C-alpha atoms as one frame of an Amber mdcrd trajectory, in Angstrom:
protein
   0.000   0.000   0.000   1.242   3.467  -0.921  -0.071   6.878   0.168   0.619
  10.212  -1.512  -0.623  13.619  -0.366  -0.209  16.685  -2.532  -1.355  20.278
  -2.558  -1.880  22.437  -5.608  -3.177  25.863  -6.496  -6.295  26.007  -8.632
  -5.932  27.832 -11.937  -7.574  31.258 -12.102 -10.021  29.976 -14.702 -11.351
  27.196 -12.448 -15.130  27.203 -12.003 -17.394  25.405  -9.555 -18.387  23.117
 -12.440 -14.694  22.282 -12.955 -14.363  21.312  -9.290 -17.431  19.089  -9.533
 -15.994  17.548 -12.692 -12.668  16.822 -10.964 -14.480  14.946  -8.183 -16.755
  13.074 -10.627 -13.868  12.012 -12.867 -11.808  11.011  -9.827 -14.582   8.741
  -8.588 -15.077   7.189 -12.007 -11.352   6.679 -12.729 -10.074   5.723  -9.289
 -12.489   2.926  -8.412 -11.330   0.520 -11.183  -7.706   1.181 -10.157  -8.526
   0.456  -6.499  -7.402   3.957  -5.515  -9.017   5.518  -2.482  -8.620   8.939
  -0.907 -10.074  12.337  -0.271 -10.056  15.648  -2.161 -10.398  18.923  -0.254
 -10.781  22.295  -1.996 -10.701  25.583  -0.082 -11.502  27.991  -2.905  -7.868
  28.452  -3.914  -6.010  25.224  -3.222  -6.556  21.503  -3.461  -5.263  18.899
  -1.069  -5.632  15.306  -2.126  -4.783  12.015  -0.454  -4.323   9.097  -2.857
  -3.988   5.500  -1.627  -3.346   2.335  -3.606  -0.502   0.486  -5.245   2.491
   2.702  -5.843   2.203   2.206  -9.611  -1.469   3.230  -9.725  -1.063   6.178
  -7.342   1.926   7.530  -9.260   0.061   7.105 -12.574  -2.864   9.180 -11.258
  -0.545  11.742  -9.669   1.405  12.189 -12.919  -1.875  12.954 -14.750  -2.733
  15.537 -12.076   0.667  17.211 -12.471  -0.068  17.578 -16.217  -3.605  18.933
 -15.620  -3.752  22.675 -16.364  -6.376  23.152 -13.635  -3.694  22.370 -11.017
  -0.758  24.773 -10.637   2.307  24.413  -8.397   1.587  20.785  -7.549   3.674
  19.887  -4.495   4.041  16.496  -2.847   3.525  16.884   0.903   3.869  13.211
   1.864   4.671  10.012  -0.017   4.994   6.844   2.041   4.353   3.154   2.307
   1.327   2.434   4.465   0.057  -0.681   6.172  -3.633   0.240   5.945  -5.846
   2.534   3.951  -7.266   5.536   5.782 -10.056   5.929   3.230 -10.899   2.292
   2.535 -14.044   2.030   0.436 -13.911   5.646  -0.784 -13.026   5.867  -4.475
 -12.752   9.590  -3.799 -14.372  11.750  -1.187 -14.587  15.464  -1.821 -15.108
  18.545   0.270 -15.211  22.216  -0.581 -14.266  24.250   2.474 -14.977  27.744
   1.173 -17.619  29.064  -1.221 -16.590  31.106  -4.224 -18.459  34.380  -3.992
 -21.333  34.517  -6.443 -20.911  30.947  -7.614 -22.620  27.653  -6.938 -21.094
  26.209  -3.784 -19.578  22.771  -4.219 -20.520  20.862  -1.123 -20.068  17.513
   0.406 -19.463  14.022  -0.354 -17.963  13.921   3.107 -17.747  16.360   5.993
 -14.158  17.311   6.858 -14.884  16.543  10.510 -15.769  12.967   9.554 -12.424
  12.693   7.791 -10.488  14.085  10.743 -12.349  11.912  13.241 -11.115   8.726
  11.579  -8.179   6.882  13.071  -5.215   7.979  10.995  -1.496   8.505  11.379
  -0.671  11.713  13.224   1.239  13.224  10.276  -1.691  12.724   7.928  -4.192
  14.135  10.446  -1.994  17.209  11.002  -1.691  17.840   7.259  -5.493  17.644
   6.825  -6.159  19.821   9.888  -3.682  22.485   8.754  -5.110  22.570   5.251
  -8.710  22.651   6.492  -7.891  25.737   8.566  -6.808  27.700   5.478  -9.396
  30.031   3.987  -8.228  30.272   0.403  -5.136  32.253   1.303
């Protein structure tokens, strides 16, 4: 099992429909590859946790790096893991801040549900720190 966490900055042209599309495509593409994780968007940045075989996770991550909707993609954590944190979730998504005047992308999972799960301290701290950002 392999876990990768990255952050990226959303492109200026990103719309609420684009965010919804990212989550929908992630769900559709990740399930057959047995990739699980969570996607959090705060109005400016994405944080995503990807879990699966190293080959599959790196394949998905390399596509994300090439995606023009993601700028300054930075790996925060890449590690071997004994267990999945997000077992059974092909991709959970959460938008933590509304874009003024736009449809608010909301909830496949509440961030508090994510943080309440038993998870390694480093992963929990990364998610908590990101969730506290307000699109800065």
